[in-house]
N, C-alpha and C positions, 0 to 999 in steps of 0.2 A: 468663558473662563480664561481663554488664552490672552486677550488684551489685559485683563486684570493681573494675570500672572506676570506679564511682561512689565507692567508698571511697577509691581512690587519688586521684581528682580532688578529693575533699573535703579530704584531707590536704594536697595541693599548695596549694589555695586558702587553707586555714587558715594555712599557713606564710607565704604571700605577704601575707595581711592582717596577721598578727602582726608581720611585718617592718615594714610601714607604721606600725603603732601604736607599735612600739618606737622607731623613728626620730623620729616626731613628738613623742613624749613626752620623749625623753632629750636631743635635740641642743641645745636652747636653752630653758631654763626661763623666760626672760623672755617667751615667747609664751604666750598663754592656751590652756589645754587645756579644751575644752567639757565633757567628761564629768566626772562626780562620783564620789566614792568609793561603792562598793556597786553600781554599775551592772554588769550582766553583760558578759562579753567579746563582741566584735563577731561577728556571725554571717556567715561567709564563704559558706556554701552551705546551702540549706534545701530539703528535699523533704517535702511536706505533703499529706495526704489528709483531706478533710473530708466529713461526712455530716450532712444535715438529715433528720429522720425523721417520717413520718406526720402530715401537716398538711393541712387543708382549703383549697380555693381556690374563690372565687366570682367568676365571669367575667361582666362587664357590657359588652355591645357598645354601640356608639354609637346603634343603633336601638332600644335598650331591652331586647334579648334577654338573658336571664339564664341562666347555666348553673352548676351546682355540681359539683365534683369533689373527688377526694382524691389528693394526692401521696404515694405510698408512701415515696419517698425522693428526695432530690436530692444529688448528689455534686460535689465540686470537687477536682481534682488540681492541685497548684501546685508549681512548681520555681523557685527563685531562686538567683542567685549574684552575688558582687561581687568585683571585682579591682582592686587599686591600680594607678594609672598613674604618678602623680607623688607623691613623698613628701619634703617639705622641712619644716624647722622652721616656716616662715611660710606654707606652702601645701600642701594635699593634694588630690589628684584621684583619684576611683575611678569605675569603670564597672560597671554592673550589667546583668544579663539576667534576664528572667522569662517564664514561660509558665504558663498555666492553662487548664483545660477544665472546663466545667460541663455536667452532664446531669440531666434531670428524668425521673422514672419515675412514671407515673400508675397508680392502682389501677383495675382493670376493675370496672364496676358489676355487682352481682348480677343486675339486670334491665336489659339493654341499652336505652339510650335513643338519641336522635338524636346522632350523632357531633359533638363539639365541635372545630372545626378547629384552634383554638389548642392544645388539649390533645394531639391526635394529632400535630400538627406538632412540638411541643416534645419529644414522646416520642422522636422520631427525629433530633433535632438536638443537636449538640455546640456549645456556645457557647464560643468560644476567644478567648484573648488572648495575644499574643506581643509583646514589646517590650524596650526598653532604657532605661537611665537613666545620668545623670552626677551624681556627688555631689561637691560642692566644699566644702572646709573652709578658711576663711581666718582663722587665729588672728591676733589683733592683740597688740601689746605692751601689757602691763597686764592688764586683766580683761575685755576685749571680744573678740568673735569674730563671724564671718559664716558662715552656712550657706546653701547653694544646692542645690536638687534640680531637675534638668531630666529629663523623661521623655517618651517617645513610645510609643504602643501601637497595634497593629492588633487591633480588636475585632469579632468577628462571623463570618459565613459567607464564608470566603475563596474559595469555589467559585462565587460568584455571577457569571454570565456578563455581559460588557459593562461590568464595573467594574474599575478598576485598584486596586492595593493602597492607593493614597493615599485612596481613598474610605472606608477603614476606619480611617484614622489619627486618633488623638487625642493632643493634647499636654497637658502639665501642667508648671507652673513654680511653685516655692515658695521664695522667699528669706526668710531670717530673720536679724535682727541681735540678738545676745545679749550677756549679761553673766554673768560667773562671780563671785559674791560671795565664795565660799570653797570649800573642797574638797568641801563637802556640798550646795551650792546653786548652780544656774545657771538662767537663764531668758532668753527672747527673744521678740521680736514680729516679725511679718511678714505676708505674705499668700500665698494660693495661688490660681492660676487653673487650672481644669481641670474634670473631670467630677465633679460633686457632686450626689448624689441623682439620677443619671442625666442631668444637664443641665450645660452649661458655665457656670460661675459664678465670680465673684471672691469670696473669703471671707477674713476676717482669720484669722491663725494666732498662737497663743500657745504657746511651748515652755516647759515647766517640769519640772525634774529636781531632786528634793530627797531626800536621805537623812537621815531624822530621827534614827535610832539605828543601832546595829550591825546590827539585823535588819530595820527598817522603812524603806521609802522609797516615793516616787511618781515615775512617769515619765508625762508628759502632753504631748500635742500637740493642743491644743484648736482647734476643737470636735470633732475626729474621734476622739480616743482618750484614755482615762485608764486607767492601770495602777497598782494598788496592789501593791507588792512586799514579800514577806516572805522573808528569807534564812534558811533553816534551817541551812545550812552552805555552804561554798564549792563544794559539789558538788550542791546541791539548792536550787531556788528555787520559791516558790509565788506566783502572781499572781491577783488579782481585777480584771477589767477591763470597761470599757464602750467600745464601738467603733461608729462609723457606717460602714456598708459599702454600696457601690453600684457600678453598672457600666452601660454602655450598649453594646448590640450592634447592628450592622447585619446584617439577616437577610433571607432569601428563603425563605418557607415553601412556596410553590408549590402551594397548595390552591385549588380552584375557589372556595371561600368566602372565601379571602384571595388574590385574584388579583394584587394589587400585588407587584412583585418587590423594591421598595426600601422596607423597613420598619425601624423602630427599636424594639428591645425594651429597656426601661429598668427597672432594679430598684434599690431602696434599702431599707435595714433598719438597725435598731439591735440590737446584740448584747450580751449579758451573759454573761461567761465566767469560769470558774475554770480555771487551768492549772497544771500541774506540769512543771518542767524539771529533768531529772536527768542527771548525767554517766554515760556508759557507759565511756569511756576517755579521760581528759584532754581531747583536742580534739574527741571525738565525743559528742554529747548526743542525748537524745530528749525529746519533749514530748507530754503528754496534755492535751486540753482538753475541757471539758464545759460546757454552758450552754443558753441560750435565745436565739432570734432573733425579733424583733418587726418585722413588715413595715410600711414607710412608703409605698412606692410600687412598683407592678409594672404597667407599661402597655405597650401595643403601639400605635404610631402610624406614620403615613406621612410625617411631617415633624418637624423640631425644634420645640420649643415646650412650653408648660405641659401638665401632665397632663390638664387638663380638655378638651384638644383630641384626646385619644387615641381611636383606633378601638375599642380594648378596654381597659377598666380591670379590674384584678383585686384582690380582697381576699383576702389570705392570713392564715390563723390563725397563732398562735404555734407555733414549731417547736423541738423539742429538737435540740441541736447536739452533735456529738462529732468530734474530730479527732486525728490522730496525725502526728507529724513527727520527722524526723531532721535534725540540723544540725551543722555543723562550726564550731569556734571556734579562736582561736590557742592553741597549747600553752602551758602555764604557764612552761616554761623560757625562752620568749621574753619573756613579760610581766614576768618578774622582773629583766630587764636594764635597766630604766629607773629 
């Protein structure tokens, strides 16, 4: 029954999202519409499974102890959905929900050595994120618009005794002020405050969407993501992208060698990915991704702060990446009404 429920829920959300898009685009053309020609339809719900395969890890403790290991695979399951709340010509508000779970699987050495506490602890630990977001679109008359994203996440081991859920809470805010020069070009500037490279930082943001020809375009949110788009036809899209990816988890491994109960695991990496998005049936699509991940930061510490203060620093080799996803978009019959 669960797959059937997911399909029905996908259709419902896709129809709600498309209703929002249709109203926003058609009610008053004097308001600026941020999207450009060639951009794909809004994703209302996403279910994604990702794998990183067979990469080495070198663990360096604060006391100088070094341990080498091999991660046979790491996986990440992700679910996202977005629902419209308010849809008016001059204002749109949507709410989102997301959940993800990461797991690491370590290879057993042929000749057993001294157990590495971090490796054995991560083998049995699911790193989870659950959260919500608000998306605000404020079109202005003429060629200007304002975008705002507010989000809050619970990251880590929620079963830690003695800690309330607020101890795992992380916030992110990202306002952008933009201009739409024509139907093929829009851009904006702003900032984001939140978890970047596993730390809370303020960073400038540049949004840039440009469709060059009928087939080629670029979708960028600098410095975190750049996607080069090639439209094979209206049912098939091909992307080449570069993305910065990071997270921070509050954990309790509970090992004798790691006796502290309040620890922070941070990770950050850059990804190079090629992806194919293909329509299954109008509103239901699937995506295949393949590429490589290059590690920037992977540390365990007992407090917030720079990576150099970490209890354990880890060096990860490059890893091959593959992912599969299903997602729902607005049906074409709704999109053709504006």
